[in-house]
C-alpha positions in Angstrom: 73.2 146.2 185.9 73.3 149.2 183.7 71.1 151.3 185.3 73.0 151.2 188.3 75.9 151.8 186.4 74.3 154.8 185.2 73.1 156.1 188.3 76.5 155.9 189.9 77.8 157.5 186.7 75.6 160.4 186.5 74.4 161.1 189.8 77.1 160.3 192.7 75.0 160.8 195.1 76.1 158.2 197.9 73.7 157.6 200.5 70.8 158.9 198.7 71.2 156.8 195.8 70.1 153.7 197.7 66.8 155.8 198.1 65.7 156.4 194.6 66.5 154.4 191.8 64.9 154.2 188.1 62.2 151.4 187.8 62.7 148.1 186.5 60.9 147.9 183.3 59.8 144.9 182.1 59.1 144.4 178.3 56.1 142.1 176.9 55.6 139.9 173.9 53.2 142.2 172.2 53.1 142.8 168.4 50.8 144.5 165.8 50.4 143.0 162.2 49.5 145.3 159.6 49.7 144.6 156.0 51.9 141.6 156.2 54.5 143.3 158.2 54.5 142.6 162.3 55.3 145.5 164.4 56.9 144.9 168.1 55.7 146.8 171.0 57.5 145.5 174.1 56.0 148.3 176.4 52.6 148.0 175.4 51.5 146.9 179.0 52.2 150.8 180.1 49.0 151.7 177.9 46.9 150.4 180.7 47.3 153.4 182.5 45.2 152.4 185.4 46.2 149.6 186.3 48.5 149.6 189.4 51.4 148.4 188.3 51.6 151.1 185.6 50.8 153.7 188.0 53.3 152.9 190.5 56.2 152.8 187.4 55.2 156.3 186.4 55.6 157.4 190.4 58.5 155.9 190.1 60.1 157.5 187.3 58.7 160.7 188.8 60.5 160.5 192.0 63.7 159.3 190.0 63.8 162.3 187.6 62.7 164.7 190.6 65.4 163.4 192.3 67.9 163.8 189.6 66.5 167.5 188.6 66.8 168.7 192.0 70.2 167.8 192.3 71.2 170.3 189.0 72.3 174.0 189.8 71.0 177.0 188.0 67.3 175.3 187.8 66.2 177.6 190.7 68.1 180.8 189.5 65.9 180.3 186.2 62.5 180.4 187.8 63.7 183.4 190.0 64.8 185.4 186.7 61.1 184.6 184.8 59.6 185.7 188.1 61.8 189.2 187.7 60.9 189.5 184.4 57.0 188.6 184.9 57.2 191.4 187.5 58.7 194.0 184.9 55.7 192.6 182.6 52.7 195.2 182.8 49.1 193.5 183.1 48.2 191.3 180.4 45.1 191.6 178.7 43.6 189.1 176.2 40.3 187.0 175.2 38.9 190.8 174.9 35.2 190.5 173.7 32.8 193.2 173.1 28.9 193.0 173.1 26.1 195.7 173.9 28.5 198.2 174.7 30.3 196.2 177.4 34.0 194.9 176.8 35.0 191.5 178.7 38.6 190.3 179.2 40.8 188.0 180.9 43.5 189.8 182.8 46.6 188.5 184.6 48.4 191.1 186.9 52.3 190.6 187.2 53.1 187.9 189.8 49.8 186.3 189.5 49.7 182.7 188.4 46.3 182.8 186.1 44.3 185.5 185.0 40.6 186.4 186.0 37.6 187.9 184.3 36.7 191.5 184.1 34.6 193.8 182.4 34.2 197.5 181.7 31.3 199.8 180.2 33.0 200.6 176.9 36.4 200.6 175.8 37.2 203.3 178.5 34.7 202.2 181.5 36.0 201.6 185.0 37.1 198.1 185.4 35.1 195.6 187.5 36.0 191.9 188.5 33.7 189.1 188.0 35.6 185.7 188.6 38.8 185.0 190.2 39.5 181.7 189.8 42.5 181.8 192.6 39.7 182.2 195.2 36.6 180.6 193.8 37.4 176.8 194.9 39.4 177.0 198.3 42.5 174.9 198.1 42.1 174.6 194.3 43.9 176.2 191.2 41.3 176.6 188.7 41.8 178.3 185.1 39.4 180.0 182.8 38.9 177.7 179.9 36.9 180.4 178.1 34.1 182.5 178.6 31.1 184.0 176.3 28.8 186.8 177.2 25.4 186.6 175.9 24.1 189.1 173.3 22.6 191.5 175.5 25.6 191.3 177.9 23.6 190.5 181.1 24.9 187.1 181.5 28.6 185.6 180.7 28.7 181.9 180.7 32.2 180.9 181.7 34.1 177.5 181.8 36.7 176.4 184.2 39.2 173.8 184.4 41.5 172.3 187.3 45.1 171.1 186.8 45.7 171.3 182.9 42.8 168.7 182.0 40.6 170.6 179.3 37.8 169.4 180.5 35.6 172.3 181.7 32.7 173.1 184.3 30.4 175.9 182.8 28.6 178.2 185.1 26.4 181.3 184.4 27.1 184.6 186.1 24.6 187.4 186.1 27.0 190.5 185.4 24.9 193.2 187.1 24.5 191.0 190.7 28.4 189.0 189.7 26.7 186.0 191.0 26.4 182.5 189.4 23.1 181.0 188.6 22.3 177.7 190.0 22.9 176.2 186.4 26.3 173.8 186.3 27.2 172.0 183.1 30.1 169.2 183.1 31.7 167.7 181.5 32.2 169.9 178.4 35.0 171.1 176.1 33.9 174.8 176.8 31.1 177.3 176.1 30.4 178.0 172.3 27.9 180.6 172.5 24.3 182.0 173.0 20.8 182.0 171.4 20.0 185.5 170.3 17.3 185.6 172.8 19.8 185.4 175.5 17.7 182.2 177.3 20.1 179.6 176.3 23.3 178.6 176.3 25.4 176.4 173.1 28.0 174.0 174.5 30.3 171.0 173.8 29.1 168.2 175.9 32.0 165.0 176.5 31.0 161.3 177.1 33.4 161.3 180.0 35.6 163.4 181.9 38.4 160.8 182.2 41.1 161.8 179.6 42.6 158.5 180.0 39.6 156.6 178.5 39.9 156.2 174.8 36.1 156.7 174.4 35.9 160.0 176.2 36.0 162.4 173.5 34.3 160.1 170.7 30.8 161.1 169.5 30.6 164.8 171.4 27.8 167.0 171.1 26.8 170.6 171.0 24.1 170.8 173.4 21.8 173.7 174.0 20.9 174.2 177.7 18.2 176.8 178.6 18.8 178.9 181.8 17.3 177.4 184.5 16.2 173.8 182.8 17.4 170.6 183.5 16.9 168.3 180.3 19.5 169.7 177.9 19.1 169.1 174.0 21.3 167.1 171.7 21.4 170.6 169.5 23.6 169.5 166.9 25.4 165.8 166.6 25.6 162.6 164.8 23.1 161.4 166.7 20.9 164.4 166.2 21.5 164.6 162.0 22.8 161.2 161.0 22.3 162.3 157.3 25.6 164.7 157.9 27.5 161.8 158.5 29.5 163.2 161.3 32.4 160.7 162.1 32.2 159.6 165.9 36.5 161.3 165.8 34.9 164.7 165.0 33.8 167.8 167.2 30.2 169.0 165.6 30.3 173.0 167.0 27.5 175.7 166.3 28.1 179.4 166.3 25.8 182.5 166.3 27.2 185.9 165.5 26.5 189.6 165.3 28.2 189.7 162.1 24.7 188.0 160.7 21.9 187.5 162.9 20.1 186.0 159.8 21.6 183.1 160.4 22.6 180.2 162.6 25.8 178.0 161.5 27.2 174.9 162.2 30.5 172.8 161.5 32.4 169.5 161.8 35.7 169.9 163.3 39.1 167.8 163.5 42.6 168.6 163.0 41.9 168.9 159.2 42.7 172.3 157.6 40.0 172.4 155.3 36.7 173.7 156.8 33.1 172.1 156.7 30.4 174.4 157.5 26.7 174.8 157.1 24.0 177.5 157.6 20.2 177.7 157.9 17.8 180.5 158.5 17.3 181.6 162.2 14.0 181.2 162.0 14.7 177.4 162.3 16.5 177.6 165.6 14.1 176.5 167.8 12.6 174.0 164.8 13.7 170.9 166.3 14.9 170.0 163.1 17.3 172.5 161.2 17.3 172.1 157.4 21.0 172.8 157.0 22.6 173.9 153.8 26.0 173.4 152.8 28.1 176.6 153.3 31.5 174.7 152.4 33.2 171.2 152.2 36.9 170.2 152.4 36.6 169.8 148.5 36.3 173.5 148.5 39.9 173.8 150.0 38.9 176.7 152.4 41.4 177.3 155.2 42.5 179.5 158.2 39.0 180.5 158.8 36.8 183.0 157.1 35.0 186.2 157.9 31.2 187.4 157.5 30.5 190.9 156.6 26.9 191.1 156.0 26.0 188.4 153.5 29.3 188.4 152.4 31.5 185.6 153.0 35.4 185.9 152.9 37.6 182.8 152.7 40.8 181.7 152.4 41.8 179.0 149.7 45.0 176.8 148.4 43.0 175.7 145.3 45.1 176.6 142.5 47.6 179.1 145.2 50.1 177.3 146.8 50.4 180.7 148.8 46.5 181.1 149.2 44.4 183.6 147.8 41.2 185.4 149.4 37.7 184.6 147.5 34.3 186.0 148.3 30.7 184.7 147.6 27.0 185.4 149.0 25.1 183.5 151.6 21.8 183.9 149.3 23.6 182.0 146.7 26.8 180.2 147.9 28.9 179.2 145.0 32.7 178.8 145.7 33.3 177.6 142.1 32.4 180.6 140.6 33.7 183.3 143.5 35.1 186.3 143.3 38.8 186.5 143.9 39.5 189.4 146.2 43.0 188.9 146.3 45.3 186.7 143.9 48.1 184.7 145.3 51.1 186.3 145.9 54.4 185.0 144.7 56.5 186.2 147.5 54.1 186.2 150.5 51.7 183.8 152.1 48.1 184.9 153.4 48.1 183.9 156.9 44.5 185.1 158.1 41.6 188.0 157.6 39.6 189.7 160.0 37.5 192.7 159.4 36.2 196.2 161.2 33.6 198.1 159.7 34.8 199.2 156.4 37.6 197.1 155.7 38.7 193.5 155.6 42.6 192.9 156.5 44.9 190.3 155.1 47.6 189.5 157.2 50.5 187.9 154.9 53.9 186.4 156.1 57.1 186.2 154.0 58.1 183.5 156.0 59.4 185.1 159.2 57.5 188.4 159.2 54.0 189.7 158.6 52.7 192.0 156.2 49.3 193.9 156.5 46.9 194.8 153.6 43.5 196.3 154.1 40.9 195.7 151.6 37.7 198.3 151.4 34.5 196.4 151.2 32.9 199.1 149.6 35.4 200.5 147.2 37.0 197.2 146.0 40.5 198.9 146.7 43.2 197.2 148.5 46.6 199.0 150.0 49.6 197.9 152.2 49.4 199.3 155.8 53.1 199.8 157.2 53.5 198.3 160.5 55.5 200.2 163.4 58.1 197.2 163.3 58.7 194.2 161.9 58.0 190.7 163.7 54.4 188.8 164.1 51.4 190.8 164.0 48.2 190.1 165.6 45.2 192.4 164.2 41.8 192.5 165.8 38.9 194.8 165.9 37.3 194.3 169.3 34.1 196.6 168.1 33.9 195.8 164.3 30.9 198.3 164.3 34.0 200.8 164.0 37.4 201.2 162.3 39.0 201.5 165.4 41.3 198.0 165.8 44.1 196.7 167.6 47.6 195.7 166.6 50.0 193.6 168.8 53.4 192.9 167.4 56.2 190.7 168.8 59.4 189.6 167.3 62.1 187.2 168.3 63.8 190.3 170.6 61.0 192.6 171.0 58.2 191.9 173.6 54.6 192.0 172.5 53.5 195.6 172.0 50.3 196.8 171.6 49.2 199.7 169.6 45.9 201.3 168.9 45.2 201.3 164.9 43.1 203.8 163.4 42.1 202.2 160.0 40.9 204.9 158.0 43.6 207.4 158.8 46.3 204.1 159.1 47.7 205.9 162.3 49.5 203.9 165.1 49.6 205.4 168.7 50.4 203.7 172.2 47.9 200.8 173.0 45.8 201.4 176.2 46.3 197.9 177.2 49.6 195.5 177.0 51.9 198.1 177.5 55.7 196.5 176.3 57.8 195.7 179.3 61.3 197.3 180.1 63.4 194.4 180.7 67.2 194.8 181.5 69.8 195.7 179.1 71.1 191.9 178.9 68.0 191.5 176.8 68.7 194.2 174.6 72.1 192.7 173.7 70.6 189.7 171.7 70.9 189.4 168.0 68.8 187.5 165.2 70.4 186.3 162.1 68.0 184.7 159.9 69.9 182.1 156.9 68.7 179.2 154.6 70.2 175.9 155.0 70.1 172.8 152.4 68.3 170.3 153.4 69.2 166.4 152.5 67.0 166.7 149.3 68.5 170.1 148.5 65.6 172.3 149.6 66.7 175.4 151.2 64.9 175.6 155.1 64.8 178.6 156.8 66.6 179.0 160.2 66.5 181.7 162.9 69.3 182.2 165.2 69.1 184.1 168.4 72.3 184.8 170.3 74.1 187.3 172.8 75.9 189.9 170.8 79.8 188.9 170.5 79.6 185.4 170.9 82.6 183.5 169.3 81.8 181.1 166.7 84.1 178.3 167.9 81.9 175.5 168.4 81.9 175.8 172.2 78.3 177.3 172.7 75.8 175.2 173.8 72.7 175.5 171.4 68.9 175.0 171.9 67.1 174.2 169.0 63.4 174.4 169.3 61.1 173.3 166.3 57.3 172.0 165.6 56.5 171.2 162.1 53.0 169.9 161.8 49.4 171.2 161.0 50.8 173.8 159.0 51.3 176.0 162.1 55.1 178.2 161.5 57.8 178.8 164.2 56.5 182.6 163.9 58.8 185.1 165.4 58.2 185.7 169.1 59.6 187.2 172.1 59.9 184.1 174.8 60.9 185.2 177.9 61.8 181.5 179.1 64.4 180.7 175.8 65.7 184.1 175.9 66.7 184.0 179.5 68.9 181.4 178.2 70.2 183.4 175.2 71.7 186.2 177.7 73.3 183.2 179.4 75.4 182.7 176.3 73.2 179.8 175.0 72.4 180.2 171.3 68.7 179.5 170.5 67.9 177.9 166.9 64.6 178.1 165.6 64.2 175.6 162.2 61.3 176.3 159.8 61.0 172.8 159.0 58.6 171.3 156.5 55.0 170.7 158.1 54.8 174.2 159.3 53.7 176.6 156.5 56.3 179.4 156.2 56.5 178.9 152.4 52.6 177.8 151.9 50.7 175.2 151.2 53.1 173.0 149.5 55.8 173.6 152.3 53.1 172.3 154.6 52.1 168.8 152.4 55.9 168.4 152.4 55.9 167.6 156.2 52.5 165.5 156.2 51.6 161.9 156.5 53.9 160.1 153.8 56.3 163.1 153.6 56.7 163.6 157.5 60.2 162.6 157.4 61.2 165.8 155.9 60.2 167.1 159.0 62.9 165.8 161.3 65.6 165.5 158.6 65.2 169.6 157.9 65.7 170.1 161.8 69.1 167.6 161.5 70.1 169.7 158.6 69.9 172.8 160.5 71.8 171.0 163.5 74.7 170.2 161.1 75.0 173.6 160.0 75.3 175.3 163.1 78.0 172.7 164.0 79.7 173.6 160.7 79.7 177.2 161.2 80.8 177.0 164.7 77.5 178.3 166.5 78.0 174.7 168.4 79.3 171.3 168.7 77.3 167.8 169.0 78.7 167.7 172.6 76.9 171.0 173.4 73.9 170.8 171.0 70.4 169.9 172.3 66.9 169.7 171.1 63.3 170.0 172.0 60.2 169.6 170.5 56.5 169.6 172.0 53.1 167.9 171.4 53.2 167.1 167.7 56.7 168.4 168.0 57.6 164.8 169.7 57.6 163.3 166.1 60.3 165.7 165.3 62.6 165.3 168.1 62.3 161.6 168.8 62.6 160.9 165.2 65.6 163.4 165.1 67.6 162.0 168.0 66.8 158.2 166.9 68.0 158.6 163.1 70.8 160.8 164.0 71.9 159.8 167.9 75.7 161.2 167.3 74.3 164.7 166.6 73.0 165.6 169.7 74.2 165.9 173.3 70.5 166.1 174.9 66.9 166.3 174.0 63.4 167.0 175.3 60.5 165.6 174.5 58.0 167.6 175.7 54.2 166.1 176.0 55.2 164.4 172.6 54.0 162.2 170.4 56.6 159.8 170.2 54.5 156.7 169.8 52.9 157.9 166.4 51.5 154.1 165.5 49.5 154.1 168.8 48.4 157.6 168.7 45.0 156.9 167.1 44.2 154.4 170.1 44.0 157.2 172.8 41.4 159.4 173.7 42.5 162.1 171.3 44.2 160.4 168.6 41.0 160.0 166.3 40.6 163.3 165.8 44.1 163.9 164.6 43.9 161.0 161.9 43.6 163.5 159.2 47.1 165.0 160.0 48.9 161.9 160.9 46.8 159.2 159.1 45.8 155.6 160.7 47.2 152.1 160.5 44.2 150.9 158.8 45.3 152.4 155.6 48.6 150.4 154.1 50.5 153.7 153.0 49.6 155.7 156.0 50.6 152.8 158.1 54.1 152.8 156.6 54.3 156.4 157.1 52.8 156.4 161.1 55.8 153.7 161.4 58.5 155.7 160.1 57.1 158.9 162.5 57.1 156.7 165.4 60.1 157.3 167.7 59.6 154.3 169.8 59.6 152.0 167.2 63.0 153.4 165.8 64.8 152.9 169.0 67.6 150.2 168.8 69.5 148.5 171.5 72.9 149.0 172.0 73.1 152.4 170.4 74.9 155.3 172.2 71.7 157.8 172.4 72.1 161.3 173.9 70.5 162.3 177.5 67.0 162.7 177.1 64.4 164.0 179.4 60.6 163.0 178.5 58.0 165.4 179.9 54.2 164.5 180.5 51.2 165.8 182.0 49.3 163.0 183.8 46.1 165.3 183.3 46.8 165.3 179.4 43.9 165.1 177.1 45.9 165.4 173.9 48.9 163.2 174.4 48.3 160.3 177.0 51.2 159.8 179.5 52.1 156.7 178.1 53.3 158.0 174.5 56.3 159.5 176.2 56.4 157.1 178.9 56.7 154.2 176.3 59.6 156.3 174.8 61.6 156.6 177.9 61.0 153.5 178.9 62.6 152.2 175.1 65.7 154.6 175.6 66.1 153.3 179.1 66.7 149.6 178.4 68.4 150.4 174.7 70.5 153.3 175.4 74.6 152.4 175.8 76.0 155.9 176.1 75.6 156.4 179.8 73.8 159.3 179.5 70.9 159.5 181.6 67.3 159.1 180.5 64.5 160.4 182.3 60.8 161.1 182.6 59.5 163.7 184.5 56.0 163.4 185.2 53.6 166.4 186.1 50.8 165.4 188.1 49.3 169.0 188.5 49.5 169.7 185.0 48.1 168.6 181.4 49.4 169.1 177.9 50.0 172.2 179.3 48.5 175.1 182.0 47.8 178.6 182.2 49.3 178.5 185.8 52.8 180.4 185.5 54.0 178.6 188.4 53.8 175.4 187.2 55.0 176.2 183.8 58.2 177.9 185.2 58.7 174.8 187.3 58.3 172.7 184.4 60.6 174.4 182.0 63.1 175.1 184.4 63.4 171.5 185.1 63.7 170.7 181.3 66.5 173.1 180.3 68.4 173.1 183.5 68.9 169.1 182.4 69.8 169.6 179.0 71.9 172.4 179.8 73.6 170.5 182.3 74.3 167.8 179.7 75.8 170.2 177.4 78.2 171.4 179.6 76.8 174.9 180.6 79.1 176.2 183.5 75.9 177.4 185.6 73.9 174.0 185.2 76.2 171.3 187.1 75.2 168.7 189.7 75.5 170.2 193.3 78.4 169.3 195.0 76.7 168.3 198.3 74.0 165.8 198.3 73.1 164.3 201.2 69.3 165.2 201.8 66.5 162.7 201.0 64.6 162.9 197.6 61.1 163.0 199.8 62.5 165.9 201.6 
């Protein structure tokens, strides 16, 4: 009865309302008992994702959400605006790789949905198309997952995917003829590299292409495929190297590099930030049993990648340095306990990443918001600061690191991504050859940014970035969208978001809380939103919401929040802890059932970040993170749109699905709770048309619920939802 009342209150579609309804969501008597505590899970049945009743339930939820969203004005206008901005964007060039005088790259033209693979002779040679995923398979929209050219640049291994599934098919193209060889590798998680003799490809083999199979991504292997061969070799895995004790959840990988051709390198990857790497003389590559030597283990506390310059290894550590410091050791005698300190910890900056050119190592720092670049001369040992053209997030890379000519791309909350060619010797910036900055309408030049700090529940000061249209009144009447993440140490760095800035020019306040769980204030900031300390993540978010209300930027009736992926923990717990603080929320492909995460295909690899129910302390922490577990019947929850991709390999559809079901059965606010199911998407997709449609639905829903005048129910709705 409650759902029929909600349908009448929120939709009022008369004849059409009889055709599309929320499905009746049953509950079951399902429980788990861990360490003497029993946890109820009445929606466990939705985890049986292949069961016909579950498939039907998701389809009915999808139909109802489509019916609802198609009746909101402003949605199509948003897509039109994003398309207009996209056409003003010059060609986007990314994934540049330089090999043997040839540059390979992915290029997306204005108006195109996905990028194509090109190459040119030298950095300024004639551009040549190699692979077009739009035309390769008739009737299918493919995306390039990744590509790696051979060391002689005669071949390029291309991994492509379909529908956001992140399960790749690898084919090998001969560059001169632009034709594929007969070799085809599937299912994979992408190309890893080549042997130095250019006769073999290394790739990540998966047990199954079924992202809904909990076993699909356990015990993956790096395999070696010889061109034209049929029997690929298990090159690196727990099966081939049991003495390394590689866990089933981990991804064992291999890499070879021109930075040092004397060795082959391997590693074990999970979401754990600390690096675990090995190496061996390249002479052992084809030995059948490589004698791996340890390059680093998690106890060395090395994070954020490392750089090889000849036999020197440069790496970032938080050991005794909460803001990170830079160390160096030698491959001939690796000793991190007595490593050379290249750059001591800075008190006011955190070290984000490193890269190198021929003569310089570059250190990119953050002040919590903007980047700062320093260069270290590997010969003289001198360090100096590089003054950037403008403040923001800086991406520095050297396509050909045998020179000192590099590229620096910068973006900020209000400035689109702009590239500069950078001469590292002279420290000169000139307009980049690629990725010119677009010229957007004047409305986008009238956006302002305010950086503040907000006192959290425990007195800690949390940075908050606020983007808004010039001249807004702080009278509490502005619609506001808060967006944050807070996991894995990933910071909310400034970037120009055409999707969200298109809302800002409509008067929507966009706010980015820099919550704990990111690393805006270093390693301790990250660890303060991690496992048992995870509640700080959503509590910081709620403190920022309270600040925005108190300062007149918005009010609870006009405030919405959004969290994506691991940010699903943030948003699901923010609204279950403070349902009175928000009018609406988006749980976008969100982890909203943390206690069950490790039982999905991608769950085990995430245990180092969130924990396991097999540990008493971590189990309790997972319960605290679990949005579904904290839904209480009879509570007035905000309007919520949960979003899932049916092909999602990272957050399985039943996680946001169970959260939506719990809210639908529990909420007494009369506000709609819907589950949008993208059957043409995974965790995300490169396809811009799918992305635009997805986010237009999300934004239209919450802006409607926050009372924005451009997003209201259409007055005339007589057509069937199936039209």
